[in-house]
C-alpha positions as a Markdown table, in Angstrom:
| # | Residue | x | y | z |
|---|---|---|---|---|
| 1 | Met | 303.7 | 147.3 | 10.8 |
| 2 | Ala | 306.3 | 145.0 | 9.1 |
| 3 | Thr | 310.1 | 144.7 | 9.1 |
| 4 | Tyr | 311.3 | 143.0 | 5.9 |
| 5 | His | 314.7 | 141.5 | 7.0 |
| 6 | Leu | 315.7 | 141.0 | 3.3 |
| 7 | Gly | 315.6 | 144.4 | 2.2 |
| 8 | His | 315.6 | 145.6 | -1.6 |
| 9 | Ala | 319.1 | 145.6 | -2.7 |
| 10 | Pro | 319.1 | 144.2 | -6.6 |
| 11 | Ile | 320.3 | 141.0 | -5.4 |
| 12 | Glu | 317.2 | 140.6 | -3.5 |
| 13 | Leu | 314.9 | 141.9 | -6.3 |
| 14 | Ala | 316.5 | 139.4 | -8.4 |
| 15 | Arg | 315.7 | 136.6 | -5.9 |
| 16 | Leu | 312.1 | 137.7 | -5.9 |
| 17 | Thr | 311.9 | 137.3 | -9.7 |
| 18 | Leu | 313.2 | 133.7 | -9.2 |
| 19 | Gln | 310.9 | 133.0 | -6.6 |
| 20 | Ala | 308.0 | 134.3 | -8.6 |
| 21 | Glu | 308.8 | 132.1 | -11.4 |
| 22 | Leu | 308.5 | 129.0 | -9.2 |
| 23 | Leu | 305.3 | 130.3 | -7.5 |
| 24 | Arg | 303.5 | 131.6 | -10.7 |
| 25 | Pro | 301.6 | 128.5 | -11.4 |
| 26 | Ile | 300.1 | 128.2 | -7.8 |
| 27 | Thr | 299.5 | 131.9 | -7.6 |
| 28 | Glu | 297.7 | 131.7 | -11.0 |
| 29 | Arg | 295.5 | 128.9 | -9.7 |
| 30 | Leu | 294.6 | 130.8 | -6.8 |
| 31 | Leu | 293.7 | 134.0 | -8.7 |
| 32 | Arg | 291.6 | 132.2 | -11.2 |
| 33 | Ser | 289.8 | 130.0 | -8.5 |
| 34 | Ala | 288.9 | 133.2 | -6.7 |
| 35 | Gly | 287.4 | 134.7 | -9.7 |
| 36 | Leu | 289.7 | 137.2 | -11.2 |
| 37 | Ala | 288.4 | 138.1 | -14.6 |
| 38 | Pro | 288.8 | 140.5 | -17.4 |
| 39 | Gly | 288.1 | 144.1 | -16.8 |
| 40 | Met | 288.4 | 144.0 | -12.9 |
| 41 | Arg | 290.4 | 146.5 | -11.0 |
| 42 | Val | 293.0 | 144.8 | -8.9 |
| 43 | Leu | 295.3 | 146.2 | -6.1 |
| 44 | Glu | 298.5 | 144.0 | -4.9 |
| 45 | Ile | 299.8 | 145.0 | -1.6 |
| 46 | Gly | 303.5 | 144.4 | -1.0 |
| 47 | Cys | 304.2 | 144.1 | -4.7 |
| 48 | Gly | 308.0 | 143.9 | -4.6 |
| 49 | Ala | 309.4 | 143.3 | -8.1 |
| 50 | Gly | 305.9 | 143.4 | -9.3 |
| 51 | Asp | 305.6 | 139.8 | -10.5 |
| 52 | Val | 302.0 | 139.2 | -9.0 |
| 53 | Ser | 300.8 | 142.5 | -10.6 |
| 54 | Phe | 302.2 | 141.4 | -13.9 |
| 55 | Leu | 300.3 | 138.1 | -13.6 |
| 56 | Ala | 297.1 | 139.8 | -12.7 |
| 57 | Ala | 297.7 | 142.4 | -15.5 |
| 58 | Asp | 297.6 | 139.1 | -18.0 |
| 59 | Leu | 294.4 | 138.1 | -16.4 |
| 60 | Val | 292.4 | 141.0 | -16.3 |
| 61 | Gly | 293.5 | 142.3 | -19.9 |
| 62 | Pro | 293.6 | 145.7 | -21.3 |
| 63 | Gln | 290.4 | 146.6 | -20.1 |
| 64 | Gly | 291.3 | 145.9 | -16.4 |
| 65 | Arg | 293.7 | 147.9 | -14.2 |
| 66 | Val | 296.0 | 146.9 | -11.6 |
| 67 | Val | 297.9 | 148.9 | -8.9 |
| 68 | Gly | 300.8 | 147.6 | -7.2 |
| 69 | Ile | 302.0 | 149.3 | -3.8 |
| 70 | Asp | 305.2 | 148.5 | -1.6 |
| 71 | Arg | 306.9 | 150.7 | 1.0 |
| 72 | Ala | 310.3 | 150.4 | -0.5 |
| 73 | Pro | 311.1 | 152.9 | -3.2 |
| 74 | Glu | 313.7 | 150.6 | -4.7 |
| 75 | Ala | 311.0 | 147.9 | -5.4 |
| 76 | Ile | 308.6 | 150.5 | -6.9 |
| 77 | Gln | 311.3 | 151.9 | -9.3 |
| 78 | His | 312.2 | 148.3 | -10.2 |
| 79 | Ala | 308.8 | 147.3 | -10.8 |
| 80 | Thr | 307.9 | 150.4 | -12.9 |
| 81 | Glu | 310.8 | 149.9 | -15.1 |
| 82 | Arg | 309.9 | 146.2 | -15.8 |
| 83 | Ala | 306.5 | 147.3 | -16.5 |
| 84 | Arg | 307.8 | 150.1 | -19.1 |
| 85 | Ser | 310.2 | 147.6 | -20.7 |
| 86 | Gly | 307.3 | 145.1 | -21.2 |
| 87 | Gly | 304.9 | 147.6 | -22.6 |
| 88 | Leu | 302.5 | 147.0 | -19.9 |
| 89 | Arg | 299.9 | 150.0 | -19.9 |
| 90 | Asn | 297.4 | 148.5 | -17.3 |
| 91 | Val | 299.8 | 148.2 | -14.3 |
| 92 | Thr | 301.0 | 151.1 | -12.0 |
| 93 | Phe | 303.1 | 151.1 | -9.0 |
| 94 | Tyr | 303.1 | 153.4 | -6.2 |
| 95 | Lys | 305.1 | 153.7 | -2.9 |
| 96 | Gly | 302.9 | 152.9 | 0.1 |
| 97 | Gly | 301.1 | 150.5 | 2.4 |
| 98 | Pro | 297.5 | 149.5 | 3.0 |
| 99 | Asp | 297.4 | 152.4 | 5.8 |
| 100 | Ile | 298.1 | 155.0 | 3.0 |
| 101 | Pro | 294.9 | 156.1 | 0.9 |
| 102 | Leu | 295.6 | 155.9 | -2.6 |
| 103 | Ser | 294.7 | 159.4 | -4.1 |
| 104 | Gly | 292.1 | 159.4 | -6.9 |
| 105 | Glu | 291.9 | 155.8 | -7.0 |
| 106 | Glu | 288.4 | 154.2 | -6.7 |
| 107 | Pro | 287.7 | 151.1 | -4.5 |
| 108 | Phe | 288.9 | 147.8 | -6.1 |
| 109 | Asp | 287.3 | 144.7 | -7.2 |
| 110 | Phe | 290.2 | 142.3 | -6.1 |
| 111 | Leu | 293.0 | 142.5 | -3.7 |
| 112 | Ile | 296.1 | 140.1 | -3.8 |
| 113 | Gly | 299.0 | 139.6 | -1.3 |
| 114 | Arg | 301.6 | 137.0 | -1.7 |
| 115 | Tyr | 304.1 | 136.1 | 1.0 |
| 116 | Val | 303.0 | 139.5 | 2.8 |
| 117 | Leu | 301.1 | 138.4 | 6.0 |
| 118 | Val | 304.2 | 136.3 | 6.9 |
| 119 | His | 306.1 | 139.5 | 7.8 |
| 120 | Gln | 303.4 | 141.2 | 9.6 |
| 121 | Gln | 303.5 | 141.3 | 13.4 |
| 122 | Asp | 299.8 | 142.2 | 13.4 |
| 123 | Pro | 298.2 | 140.3 | 10.5 |
| 124 | Val | 294.7 | 140.9 | 11.4 |
| 125 | Gly | 295.4 | 144.7 | 11.7 |
| 126 | Phe | 297.2 | 144.5 | 8.4 |
| 127 | Met | 294.1 | 143.0 | 6.8 |
| 128 | Arg | 291.7 | 145.3 | 8.0 |
| 129 | Leu | 293.5 | 148.1 | 6.6 |
| 130 | Ala | 294.0 | 146.2 | 3.3 |
| 131 | Thr | 290.0 | 145.6 | 3.0 |
| 132 | Ala | 289.3 | 149.2 | 3.3 |
| 133 | Asn | 290.7 | 149.4 | -0.5 |
| 134 | Leu | 287.9 | 146.9 | -1.7 |
| 135 | Arg | 284.5 | 147.7 | -2.9 |
| 136 | Pro | 281.4 | 145.9 | -1.1 |
| 137 | Gly | 281.4 | 142.4 | -2.5 |
| 138 | Gly | 285.0 | 142.7 | -3.4 |
| 139 | Thr | 287.3 | 139.6 | -3.2 |
| 140 | Leu | 290.6 | 139.4 | -1.2 |
| 141 | Ala | 293.1 | 136.5 | -2.0 |
| 142 | Phe | 296.3 | 135.8 | -0.2 |
| 143 | His | 299.0 | 133.2 | -0.9 |
| 144 | Glu | 301.2 | 132.6 | 2.0 |
| 145 | Pro | 303.9 | 130.0 | 3.0 |
| 146 | Asp | 303.8 | 127.9 | 5.9 |
| 147 | Ser | 307.5 | 127.6 | 7.3 |
| 148 | Ser | 306.5 | 126.2 | 10.5 |
| 149 | Leu | 307.1 | 122.6 | 9.7 |
| 150 | Ile | 310.2 | 120.7 | 8.7 |
| 151 | Ala | 309.4 | 118.0 | 6.2 |
| 152 | Pro | 311.9 | 115.2 | 6.2 |
| 153 | Ser | 313.4 | 114.1 | 2.8 |
| 154 | Arg | 312.6 | 110.8 | 1.3 |
| 155 | Pro | 314.7 | 108.7 | 1.6 |
| 156 | Pro | 316.4 | 110.5 | 4.4 |
| 157 | Ile | 319.2 | 112.7 | 2.8 |
| 158 | Pro | 321.4 | 114.0 | 5.8 |
| 159 | Ile | 322.7 | 117.0 | 3.7 |
| 160 | Tyr | 319.6 | 118.1 | 2.7 |
| 161 | Asp | 317.8 | 117.6 | 6.1 |
| 162 | Ala | 320.6 | 119.7 | 7.9 |
| 163 | Phe | 320.1 | 122.4 | 5.5 |
| 164 | Asn | 316.3 | 122.3 | 6.0 |
| 165 | Ala | 316.8 | 122.7 | 9.8 |
| 166 | Gln | 319.0 | 125.7 | 9.4 |
| 167 | Tyr | 316.5 | 127.2 | 6.8 |
| 168 | His | 313.7 | 126.5 | 9.4 |
| 169 | Ser | 315.8 | 128.2 | 12.3 |
| 170 | Ala | 316.4 | 131.3 | 10.1 |
| 171 | Thr | 312.8 | 132.0 | 9.1 |
| 172 | Gln | 311.4 | 131.3 | 12.4 |
| 173 | Thr | 313.7 | 133.9 | 13.8 |
| 174 | Ala | 312.9 | 136.5 | 10.8 |
| 175 | Leu | 309.3 | 136.1 | 10.1 |
| 176 | Ala | 307.1 | 138.1 | 12.5 |
| 177 | Gly | 303.8 | 136.4 | 11.1 |
| 178 | Lys | 305.1 | 133.0 | 10.6 |
| 179 | Glu | 301.8 | 131.6 | 11.8 |
| 180 | Ala | 299.6 | 133.6 | 9.2 |
| 181 | Ala | 299.4 | 130.8 | 6.7 |
| 182 | Phe | 297.6 | 128.2 | 8.8 |
| 183 | Arg | 295.5 | 131.0 | 10.4 |
| 184 | Leu | 294.2 | 132.8 | 7.1 |
| 185 | Ala | 290.6 | 131.5 | 7.5 |
| 186 | Ala | 290.5 | 132.9 | 11.2 |
| 187 | Ile | 292.2 | 136.3 | 10.1 |
| 188 | Phe | 289.7 | 136.6 | 7.3 |
| 189 | Ala | 286.8 | 136.0 | 9.8 |
| 190 | Asp | 288.1 | 138.6 | 12.2 |
| 191 | Cys | 288.2 | 141.0 | 9.5 |
| 192 | Gly | 284.5 | 140.4 | 8.5 |
| 193 | Leu | 285.2 | 138.5 | 5.3 |
| 194 | Val | 282.7 | 135.8 | 4.5 |
| 195 | Ser | 282.7 | 132.5 | 2.5 |
| 196 | Ser | 286.5 | 131.6 | 2.9 |
| 197 | Glu | 287.7 | 129.0 | 0.2 |
| 198 | Gly | 291.1 | 127.7 | -0.5 |
| 199 | Phe | 293.7 | 125.1 | -1.3 |
| 200 | Cys | 297.3 | 124.1 | -0.1 |
| 201 | Glu | 300.1 | 122.8 | -2.3 |
| 202 | Arg | 303.5 | 121.5 | -1.5 |
| 203 | Leu | 306.6 | 122.4 | -3.4 |
| 204 | Val | 308.7 | 119.2 | -4.1 |
| 205 | Gly | 312.2 | 119.2 | -5.3 |
| 206 | Leu | 313.5 | 116.1 | -7.4 |
| 207 | Glu | 316.7 | 115.6 | -9.1 |
| 208 | Asn | 316.2 | 117.6 | -12.0 |
| 209 | Ser | 314.4 | 120.5 | -10.2 |
| 210 | Asp | 316.9 | 123.1 | -10.9 |
| 211 | Leu | 314.7 | 126.0 | -10.0 |
| 212 | Phe | 313.5 | 124.5 | -6.9 |
| 213 | Phe | 317.2 | 124.0 | -5.6 |
| 214 | Leu | 318.3 | 127.5 | -6.6 |
| 215 | Trp | 315.2 | 129.2 | -4.7 |
| 216 | Arg | 316.0 | 127.1 | -1.6 |
| 217 | Ala | 319.6 | 128.2 | -1.6 |
| 218 | Thr | 319.1 | 132.0 | -2.5 |
| 219 | Ser | 316.4 | 132.2 | 0.0 |
| 220 | Tyr | 318.4 | 130.5 | 2.8 |
| 221 | Leu | 321.4 | 132.8 | 2.2 |
| 222 | Ala | 319.1 | 135.8 | 1.8 |
| 223 | Phe | 317.6 | 135.2 | 5.3 |
| 224 | Lys | 321.0 | 134.4 | 6.9 |
| 225 | Ser | 322.7 | 137.5 | 5.5 |
| 226 | Gly | 319.7 | 139.7 | 6.4 |
| 227 | Leu | 319.8 | 138.3 | 10.1 |
| 228 | Tyr | 323.6 | 138.3 | 10.2 |
| 229 | Pro | 324.9 | 140.9 | 7.8 |
| 230 | Asp | 328.4 | 140.4 | 9.1 |
| 231 | Gln | 328.6 | 136.8 | 8.5 |
| 232 | Ala | 330.1 | 135.6 | 5.2 |
| 233 | Thr | 327.8 | 133.3 | 3.1 |
| 234 | Ser | 328.6 | 130.7 | 0.5 |
| 235 | Asp | 327.9 | 130.9 | -3.2 |
| 236 | Ala | 324.1 | 130.3 | -3.9 |
| 237 | Ala | 324.7 | 128.3 | -7.0 |
| 238 | Gln | 327.2 | 126.2 | -5.3 |
| 239 | Leu | 324.9 | 125.3 | -2.5 |
| 240 | Ala | 322.2 | 124.6 | -4.7 |
| 241 | Ala | 324.3 | 122.2 | -6.7 |
| 242 | Asp | 325.4 | 120.5 | -3.6 |
| 243 | Leu | 321.8 | 120.0 | -2.4 |
| 244 | Gln | 320.7 | 118.7 | -5.9 |
| 245 | Thr | 323.5 | 116.4 | -6.2 |
| 246 | Ala | 322.7 | 114.6 | -2.8 |
| 247 | Val | 319.2 | 114.2 | -4.1 |
| 248 | Arg | 320.0 | 113.0 | -7.3 |
| 249 | Thr | 322.3 | 110.4 | -6.0 |
| 250 | Val | 319.5 | 108.5 | -4.2 |
| 251 | His | 316.8 | 109.6 | -6.7 |
| 252 | Gly | 315.2 | 111.4 | -3.7 |
| 253 | Gln | 312.1 | 113.5 | -2.8 |
| 254 | Val | 312.5 | 116.7 | -0.8 |
| 255 | Phe | 310.1 | 119.3 | 0.2 |
| 256 | Gly | 309.6 | 123.1 | 0.4 |
| 257 | Pro | 307.0 | 125.0 | 2.6 |
| 258 | Asp | 303.4 | 124.6 | 2.3 |
| 259 | Gln | 301.7 | 127.0 | 0.0 |
| 260 | Trp | 298.5 | 128.1 | 1.6 |
| 261 | Cys | 296.0 | 129.9 | -0.9 |
| 262 | Leu | 292.7 | 131.4 | 0.6 |
| 263 | Trp | 290.3 | 133.9 | -0.9 |
| 264 | Ala | 287.1 | 135.3 | 0.5 |
| 265 | Lys | 284.8 | 138.2 | -0.1 |
| 266 | Leu | 283.7 | 141.5 | 1.6 |
| 267 | Pro | 279.8 | 141.6 | 2.5 |
| 268 | Ala | 278.0 | 143.1 | -0.5 |
C-alpha cells in the first residue's frame, strides 16, 4: 500500500488545512460537476484532516451522510474533533483504508479521493479496492496533482525557478504514484469504470497570492523534512516571503502543479 512520507504530526495536519483552503474551489467544482447532490451517502478515502469530508457534508446537507477514513489515528482524532467543534452531525471518521470493510455501512453513492493516488505504489489495485465500497452505478471522483512538470516563471525569476527545481526533486523522490494524475482515465478504465469525464486547472501565484506562496513553502519543507528528518529546514513564512518578494519585484507569474480532476461511474 502507500507510504505517506509527511506523517501526521500537528504541523502536518495544519499544513493540510492550509492546502485545503487553497484547493477547495477546485475540489468543489469537481464534486458539483460529478453530480454530488443533497441526500447522498459519501465515502472519502484518505481523509487526513477532514476538509474534503466537510466540503462534501455541506453539499449533501443534513439528509446526506459522509464517512471519512484514514490509516493514521492522529488524523482521525483531529478530524473528529474538528467535526465535533463545528457541530457537524452528518460526518463520521474511521481508522482504516479501502481494503478494510466498514462494519455496518451500506454501499455508498459517491466516493472521493484527493491527493491520495499520488501516494500509492499500485494506484489500480487501490482503486479496485475503493470501488468495492460503491453501489452499482455509483460515482467515483479523484483530484490529483501532476508534479511531473516544472513550469518556468514568467518572466524568468531565478529564485523561484531554483526553488521549483528543488521542490520537483523532492516530490519525485517521495511520491510513489507520481504518474497517477495524468493516468486517471486509464486507471478508471482498468477498474471497470465507465464514461470518464474531467478537467484540469493550474494554480497560479501572483504578487498578492499570499496563500499560494505559504502553501508552496510549507509543502516543500514538509517533503524535505520527511525525506531528510535530520536536516534542518528554514522557516516556512520566511521562505514564502522571499519567493513572493521575488515575484512582486517583477510583477511576475508563477505556477503550481496542474490539478487533474476526473470522475466516472460504476456500471449500473
